[in-house]
mmJSON file of the N, C-alpha and C atoms, coordinates in Angstrom:
{"data_MODEL":{"atom_site":{
"group_PDB":["ATOM","ATOM","ATOM","ATOM","ATOM","ATOM","ATOM","ATOM","ATOM","ATOM","ATOM","ATOM","ATOM","ATOM","ATOM","ATOM","ATOM","ATOM","ATOM","ATOM","ATOM","ATOM","ATOM","ATOM","ATOM","ATOM","ATOM","ATOM","ATOM","ATOM","ATOM","ATOM","ATOM","ATOM","ATOM","ATOM","ATOM","ATOM","ATOM","ATOM","ATOM","ATOM","ATOM","ATOM","ATOM","ATOM","ATOM","ATOM","ATOM","ATOM","ATOM","ATOM","ATOM","ATOM","ATOM","ATOM","ATOM","ATOM","ATOM","ATOM","ATOM","ATOM","ATOM","ATOM","ATOM","ATOM","ATOM","ATOM","ATOM","ATOM","ATOM","ATOM","ATOM","ATOM","ATOM","ATOM","ATOM","ATOM","ATOM","ATOM","ATOM","ATOM","ATOM","ATOM","ATOM","ATOM","ATOM","ATOM","ATOM","ATOM","ATOM","ATOM","ATOM","ATOM","ATOM","ATOM","ATOM","ATOM","ATOM","ATOM","ATOM","ATOM","ATOM","ATOM","ATOM","ATOM","ATOM","ATOM","ATOM","ATOM","ATOM","ATOM","ATOM","ATOM","ATOM","ATOM","ATOM","ATOM","ATOM","ATOM","ATOM","ATOM","ATOM","ATOM","ATOM","ATOM","ATOM","ATOM","ATOM","ATOM","ATOM","ATOM","ATOM","ATOM","ATOM","ATOM","ATOM","ATOM"],
"id":[1,2,3,4,5,6,7,8,9,10,11,12,13,14,15,16,17,18,19,20,21,22,23,24,25,26,27,28,29,30,31,32,33,34,35,36,37,38,39,40,41,42,43,44,45,46,47,48,49,50,51,52,53,54,55,56,57,58,59,60,61,62,63,64,65,66,67,68,69,70,71,72,73,74,75,76,77,78,79,80,81,82,83,84,85,86,87,88,89,90,91,92,93,94,95,96,97,98,99,100,101,102,103,104,105,106,107,108,109,110,111,112,113,114,115,116,117,118,119,120,121,122,123,124,125,126,127,128,129,130,131,132,133,134,135,136,137,138],
"type_symbol":["N","C","C","N","C","C","N","C","C","N","C","C","N","C","C","N","C","C","N","C","C","N","C","C","N","C","C","N","C","C","N","C","C","N","C","C","N","C","C","N","C","C","N","C","C","N","C","C","N","C","C","N","C","C","N","C","C","N","C","C","N","C","C","N","C","C","N","C","C","N","C","C","N","C","C","N","C","C","N","C","C","N","C","C","N","C","C","N","C","C","N","C","C","N","C","C","N","C","C","N","C","C","N","C","C","N","C","C","N","C","C","N","C","C","N","C","C","N","C","C","N","C","C","N","C","C","N","C","C","N","C","C","N","C","C","N","C","C"],
"label_atom_id":["N","CA","C","N","CA","C","N","CA","C","N","CA","C","N","CA","C","N","CA","C","N","CA","C","N","CA","C","N","CA","C","N","CA","C","N","CA","C","N","CA","C","N","CA","C","N","CA","C","N","CA","C","N","CA","C","N","CA","C","N","CA","C","N","CA","C","N","CA","C","N","CA","C","N","CA","C","N","CA","C","N","CA","C","N","CA","C","N","CA","C","N","CA","C","N","CA","C","N","CA","C","N","CA","C","N","CA","C","N","CA","C","N","CA","C","N","CA","C","N","CA","C","N","CA","C","N","CA","C","N","CA","C","N","CA","C","N","CA","C","N","CA","C","N","CA","C","N","CA","C","N","CA","C","N","CA","C","N","CA","C"],
"label_alt_id":[null,null,null,null,null,null,null,null,null,null,null,null,null,null,null,null,null,null,null,null,null,null,null,null,null,null,null,null,null,null,null,null,null,null,null,null,null,null,null,null,null,null,null,null,null,null,null,null,null,null,null,null,null,null,null,null,null,null,null,null,null,null,null,null,null,null,null,null,null,null,null,null,null,null,null,null,null,null,null,null,null,null,null,null,null,null,null,null,null,null,null,null,null,null,null,null,null,null,null,null,null,null,null,null,null,null,null,null,null,null,null,null,null,null,null,null,null,null,null,null,null,null,null,null,null,null,null,null,null,null,null,null,null,null,null,null,null,null],
"label_comp_id":["MET","MET","MET","ASN","ASN","ASN","TYR","TYR","TYR","THR","THR","THR","ARG","ARG","ARG","THR","THR","THR","VAL","VAL","VAL","TYR","TYR","TYR","LEU","LEU","LEU","LEU","LEU","LEU","LEU","LEU","LEU","THR","THR","THR","LEU","LEU","LEU","MET","MET","MET","LEU","LEU","LEU","LEU","LEU","LEU","ALA","ALA","ALA","LEU","LEU","LEU","GLY","GLY","GLY","GLY","GLY","GLY","CYS","CYS","CYS","GLY","GLY","GLY","ASN","ASN","ASN","THR","THR","THR","GLY","GLY","GLY","ASP","ASP","ASP","LEU","LEU","LEU","TYR","TYR","TYR","LEU","LEU","LEU","PRO","PRO","PRO","GLU","GLU","GLU","ASP","ASP","ASP","ALA","ALA","ALA","SER","SER","SER","GLU","GLU","GLU","THR","THR","THR","LEU","LEU","LEU","THR","THR","THR","SER","SER","SER","ASP","ASP","ASP","ASN","ASN","ASN","GLN","GLN","GLN","GLN","GLN","GLN","THR","THR","THR","GLU","GLU","GLU","SER","SER","SER"],
"label_asym_id":["A","A","A","A","A","A","A","A","A","A","A","A","A","A","A","A","A","A","A","A","A","A","A","A","A","A","A","A","A","A","A","A","A","A","A","A","A","A","A","A","A","A","A","A","A","A","A","A","A","A","A","A","A","A","A","A","A","A","A","A","A","A","A","A","A","A","A","A","A","A","A","A","A","A","A","A","A","A","A","A","A","A","A","A","A","A","A","A","A","A","A","A","A","A","A","A","A","A","A","A","A","A","A","A","A","A","A","A","A","A","A","A","A","A","A","A","A","A","A","A","A","A","A","A","A","A","A","A","A","A","A","A","A","A","A","A","A","A"],
"label_entity_id":["1","1","1","1","1","1","1","1","1","1","1","1","1","1","1","1","1","1","1","1","1","1","1","1","1","1","1","1","1","1","1","1","1","1","1","1","1","1","1","1","1","1","1","1","1","1","1","1","1","1","1","1","1","1","1","1","1","1","1","1","1","1","1","1","1","1","1","1","1","1","1","1","1","1","1","1","1","1","1","1","1","1","1","1","1","1","1","1","1","1","1","1","1","1","1","1","1","1","1","1","1","1","1","1","1","1","1","1","1","1","1","1","1","1","1","1","1","1","1","1","1","1","1","1","1","1","1","1","1","1","1","1","1","1","1","1","1","1"],
"label_seq_id":[1,1,1,2,2,2,3,3,3,4,4,4,5,5,5,6,6,6,7,7,7,8,8,8,9,9,9,10,10,10,11,11,11,12,12,12,13,13,13,14,14,14,15,15,15,16,16,16,17,17,17,18,18,18,19,19,19,20,20,20,21,21,21,22,22,22,23,23,23,24,24,24,25,25,25,26,26,26,27,27,27,28,28,28,29,29,29,30,30,30,31,31,31,32,32,32,33,33,33,34,34,34,35,35,35,36,36,36,37,37,37,38,38,38,39,39,39,40,40,40,41,41,41,42,42,42,43,43,43,44,44,44,45,45,45,46,46,46],
"pdbx_PDB_ins_code":[null,null,null,null,null,null,null,null,null,null,null,null,null,null,null,null,null,null,null,null,null,null,null,null,null,null,null,null,null,null,null,null,null,null,null,null,null,null,null,null,null,null,null,null,null,null,null,null,null,null,null,null,null,null,null,null,null,null,null,null,null,null,null,null,null,null,null,null,null,null,null,null,null,null,null,null,null,null,null,null,null,null,null,null,null,null,null,null,null,null,null,null,null,null,null,null,null,null,null,null,null,null,null,null,null,null,null,null,null,null,null,null,null,null,null,null,null,null,null,null,null,null,null,null,null,null,null,null,null,null,null,null,null,null,null,null,null,null],
"Cartn_x":[-27.591,-27.228,-25.23,-24.856,-23.964,-22.921,-21.52,-20.852,-19.732,-19.469,-18.313,-19.081,-20.7,-21.034,-20.201,-20.657,-20.025,-19.325,-17.758,-16.418,-16.547,-16.897,-16.56,-16.705,-17.948,-19.244,-17.451,-17.252,-15.935,-14.908,-14.551,-13.093,-13.474,-14.325,-15.171,-15.348,-15.615,-15.843,-14.163,-13.626,-12.182,-11.179,-11.114,-10.778,-10.869,-12.258,-12.727,-12.517,-12.144,-11.908,-10.398,-9.747,-8.55,-8.235,-8.745,-8.713,-8.609,-9.131,-9.292,-8.075,-7.2,-6.03,-4.949,-4.006,-2.615,-2.835,-1.653,-1.758,-2.161,-3.117,-3.37,-2.635,-2.384,-1.35,-0.907,0.021,0.959,2.357,2.939,4.428,5.53,6.402,7.442,8.58,9.806,11.122,11.839,12.237,12.086,13.371,13.237,13.834,15.804,15.807,16.508,17.237,18.421,18.189,18.761,18.932,18.965,17.763,16.768,15.075,14.688,15.298,14.644,14.707,13.025,13.398,14.517,15.267,16.095,16.351,16.396,15.755,17.663,17.785,19.386,19.507,18.221,18.408,19.753,20.387,21.084,20.979,20.71,20.931,22.417,22.45,23.771,23.867,24.906,24.69,25.588,25.103,26.181,25.884],
"Cartn_y":[-24.707,-24.497,-25.702,-25.826,-26.977,-26.27,-26.946,-26.892,-26.309,-26.692,-26.391,-24.659,-25.051,-23.094,-22.405,-22.62,-22.109,-22.014,-22.602,-22.44,-21.168,-21.359,-20.385,-19.051,-19.17,-17.885,-16.916,-18.08,-17.378,-17.092,-17.637,-17.392,-16.209,-15.739,-14.495,-13.604,-13.484,-12.438,-12.117,-13.27,-12.864,-11.991,-12.659,-12.065,-10.519,-10.632,-8.713,-8.209,-8.094,-7.883,-7.201,-8.203,-8.229,-7.065,-6.861,-6.151,-4.384,-4.213,-3.288,-2.65,-3.716,-3.044,-2.882,-1.735,-1.197,0.521,0.683,2.259,2.145,3.61,4.037,5.289,6.185,7.579,7.242,7.903,7.666,7.27,6.921,6.677,7.122,8.118,9.072,8.651,9.264,9.38,10.921,11.328,12.868,13.195,14.403,14.45,14.751,15.409,15.713,15.41,15.228,14.662,15.915,17.031,18.449,19.263,18.586,19.025,18.233,16.306,16.16,16.648,17.412,17.921,16.985,17.809,17.431,17.896,17.184,17.888,18.127,19.524,20.073,20.195,19.734,19.677,18.299,18.891,17.942,17.897,16.621,16.952,16.708,17.509,17.457,16.887,16.061,15.19,16.376,16.496,17.277,16.445],
"Cartn_z":[-0.396,-1.504,-1.363,-2.42,-3.069,-2.106,-2.031,-1.128,-2.629,-3.492,-4.537,-5.07,-5.032,-5.263,-4.17,-2.964,-1.509,-1.538,-2.539,-2.522,-2.576,-4.445,-5.195,-4.796,-4.256,-4.052,-3.072,-1.891,-0.88,-1.106,-2.488,-3.333,-4.029,-4.424,-5.045,-4.465,-3.242,-2.597,-1.612,-1.895,-1.026,-2.096,-3.057,-4.356,-4.088,-4.217,-4.438,-3.412,-2.29,-0.826,-1.008,-1.473,-1.53,-3.081,-3.928,-4.875,-4.641,-3.354,-2.488,-1.748,-1.531,-0.507,-1.373,-0.671,-1.529,-1.352,-1.426,-1.714,-3.323,-3.289,-4.226,-5.148,-5.87,-5.817,-6.944,-7.748,-8.436,-7.565,-7.922,-7.984,-8.638,-7.668,-8.119,-7.69,-8.755,-7.978,-7.471,-6.745,-6.848,-7.935,-8.521,-9.607,-9.336,-8.106,-7.803,-6.238,-5.556,-4.5,-3.67,-4.572,-3.876,-3.562,-4.375,-4.019,-3.162,-2.364,-1.11,-0.031,0.822,1.806,2.977,4.035,5.046,6.131,7.065,8.766,8.879,9.135,9.663,11.242,11.988,13.022,13.704,14.343,15.167,16.532,17.052,18.683,18.867,20.233,20.871,22.662,22.459,24.135,25.539,26.078,27.086,28.452],
"occupancy":[1.0,1.0,1.0,1.0,1.0,1.0,1.0,1.0,1.0,1.0,1.0,1.0,1.0,1.0,1.0,1.0,1.0,1.0,1.0,1.0,1.0,1.0,1.0,1.0,1.0,1.0,1.0,1.0,1.0,1.0,1.0,1.0,1.0,1.0,1.0,1.0,1.0,1.0,1.0,1.0,1.0,1.0,1.0,1.0,1.0,1.0,1.0,1.0,1.0,1.0,1.0,1.0,1.0,1.0,1.0,1.0,1.0,1.0,1.0,1.0,1.0,1.0,1.0,1.0,1.0,1.0,1.0,1.0,1.0,1.0,1.0,1.0,1.0,1.0,1.0,1.0,1.0,1.0,1.0,1.0,1.0,1.0,1.0,1.0,1.0,1.0,1.0,1.0,1.0,1.0,1.0,1.0,1.0,1.0,1.0,1.0,1.0,1.0,1.0,1.0,1.0,1.0,1.0,1.0,1.0,1.0,1.0,1.0,1.0,1.0,1.0,1.0,1.0,1.0,1.0,1.0,1.0,1.0,1.0,1.0,1.0,1.0,1.0,1.0,1.0,1.0,1.0,1.0,1.0,1.0,1.0,1.0,1.0,1.0,1.0,1.0,1.0,1.0],
"B_iso_or_equiv":[0.0,0.0,0.0,0.0,0.0,0.0,0.0,0.0,0.0,0.0,0.0,0.0,0.0,0.0,0.0,0.0,0.0,0.0,0.0,0.0,0.0,0.0,0.0,0.0,0.0,0.0,0.0,0.0,0.0,0.0,0.0,0.0,0.0,0.0,0.0,0.0,0.0,0.0,0.0,0.0,0.0,0.0,0.0,0.0,0.0,0.0,0.0,0.0,0.0,0.0,0.0,0.0,0.0,0.0,0.0,0.0,0.0,0.0,0.0,0.0,0.0,0.0,0.0,0.0,0.0,0.0,0.0,0.0,0.0,0.0,0.0,0.0,0.0,0.0,0.0,0.0,0.0,0.0,0.0,0.0,0.0,0.0,0.0,0.0,0.0,0.0,0.0,0.0,0.0,0.0,0.0,0.0,0.0,0.0,0.0,0.0,0.0,0.0,0.0,0.0,0.0,0.0,0.0,0.0,0.0,0.0,0.0,0.0,0.0,0.0,0.0,0.0,0.0,0.0,0.0,0.0,0.0,0.0,0.0,0.0,0.0,0.0,0.0,0.0,0.0,0.0,0.0,0.0,0.0,0.0,0.0,0.0,0.0,0.0,0.0,0.0,0.0,0.0],
"pdbx_formal_charge":[null,null,null,null,null,null,null,null,null,null,null,null,null,null,null,null,null,null,null,null,null,null,null,null,null,null,null,null,null,null,null,null,null,null,null,null,null,null,null,null,null,null,null,null,null,null,null,null,null,null,null,null,null,null,null,null,null,null,null,null,null,null,null,null,null,null,null,null,null,null,null,null,null,null,null,null,null,null,null,null,null,null,null,null,null,null,null,null,null,null,null,null,null,null,null,null,null,null,null,null,null,null,null,null,null,null,null,null,null,null,null,null,null,null,null,null,null,null,null,null,null,null,null,null,null,null,null,null,null,null,null,null,null,null,null,null,null,null],
"auth_seq_id":[1,1,1,2,2,2,3,3,3,4,4,4,5,5,5,6,6,6,7,7,7,8,8,8,9,9,9,10,10,10,11,11,11,12,12,12,13,13,13,14,14,14,15,15,15,16,16,16,17,17,17,18,18,18,19,19,19,20,20,20,21,21,21,22,22,22,23,23,23,24,24,24,25,25,25,26,26,26,27,27,27,28,28,28,29,29,29,30,30,30,31,31,31,32,32,32,33,33,33,34,34,34,35,35,35,36,36,36,37,37,37,38,38,38,39,39,39,40,40,40,41,41,41,42,42,42,43,43,43,44,44,44,45,45,45,46,46,46],
"auth_comp_id":["MET","MET","MET","ASN","ASN","ASN","TYR","TYR","TYR","THR","THR","THR","ARG","ARG","ARG","THR","THR","THR","VAL","VAL","VAL","TYR","TYR","TYR","LEU","LEU","LEU","LEU","LEU","LEU","LEU","LEU","LEU","THR","THR","THR","LEU","LEU","LEU","MET","MET","MET","LEU","LEU","LEU","LEU","LEU","LEU","ALA","ALA","ALA","LEU","LEU","LEU","GLY","GLY","GLY","GLY","GLY","GLY","CYS","CYS","CYS","GLY","GLY","GLY","ASN","ASN","ASN","THR","THR","THR","GLY","GLY","GLY","ASP","ASP","ASP","LEU","LEU","LEU","TYR","TYR","TYR","LEU","LEU","LEU","PRO","PRO","PRO","GLU","GLU","GLU","ASP","ASP","ASP","ALA","ALA","ALA","SER","SER","SER","GLU","GLU","GLU","THR","THR","THR","LEU","LEU","LEU","THR","THR","THR","SER","SER","SER","ASP","ASP","ASP","ASN","ASN","ASN","GLN","GLN","GLN","GLN","GLN","GLN","THR","THR","THR","GLU","GLU","GLU","SER","SER","SER"],
"auth_asym_id":["A","A","A","A","A","A","A","A","A","A","A","A","A","A","A","A","A","A","A","A","A","A","A","A","A","A","A","A","A","A","A","A","A","A","A","A","A","A","A","A","A","A","A","A","A","A","A","A","A","A","A","A","A","A","A","A","A","A","A","A","A","A","A","A","A","A","A","A","A","A","A","A","A","A","A","A","A","A","A","A","A","A","A","A","A","A","A","A","A","A","A","A","A","A","A","A","A","A","A","A","A","A","A","A","A","A","A","A","A","A","A","A","A","A","A","A","A","A","A","A","A","A","A","A","A","A","A","A","A","A","A","A","A","A","A","A","A","A"],
"auth_atom_id":["N","CA","C","N","CA","C","N","CA","C","N","CA","C","N","CA","C","N","CA","C","N","CA","C","N","CA","C","N","CA","C","N","CA","C","N","CA","C","N","CA","C","N","CA","C","N","CA","C","N","CA","C","N","CA","C","N","CA","C","N","CA","C","N","CA","C","N","CA","C","N","CA","C","N","CA","C","N","CA","C","N","CA","C","N","CA","C","N","CA","C","N","CA","C","N","CA","C","N","CA","C","N","CA","C","N","CA","C","N","CA","C","N","CA","C","N","CA","C","N","CA","C","N","CA","C","N","CA","C","N","CA","C","N","CA","C","N","CA","C","N","CA","C","N","CA","C","N","CA","C","N","CA","C","N","CA","C","N","CA","C"],
"pdbx_PDB_model_num":[1,1,1,1,1,1,1,1,1,1,1,1,1,1,1,1,1,1,1,1,1,1,1,1,1,1,1,1,1,1,1,1,1,1,1,1,1,1,1,1,1,1,1,1,1,1,1,1,1,1,1,1,1,1,1,1,1,1,1,1,1,1,1,1,1,1,1,1,1,1,1,1,1,1,1,1,1,1,1,1,1,1,1,1,1,1,1,1,1,1,1,1,1,1,1,1,1,1,1,1,1,1,1,1,1,1,1,1,1,1,1,1,1,1,1,1,1,1,1,1,1,1,1,1,1,1,1,1,1,1,1,1,1,1,1,1,1,1]
}}}
């Protein structure tokens, strides 16, 4: 097998493998800050 053909094959495989990385799904911002979930648990030291 030719060296340049091997290099092209490896580069193509690497690009295809990287194409599947990352988060999928919709990205969105919450509509209102009051609708975001917050925790009201306050830890007190004694």
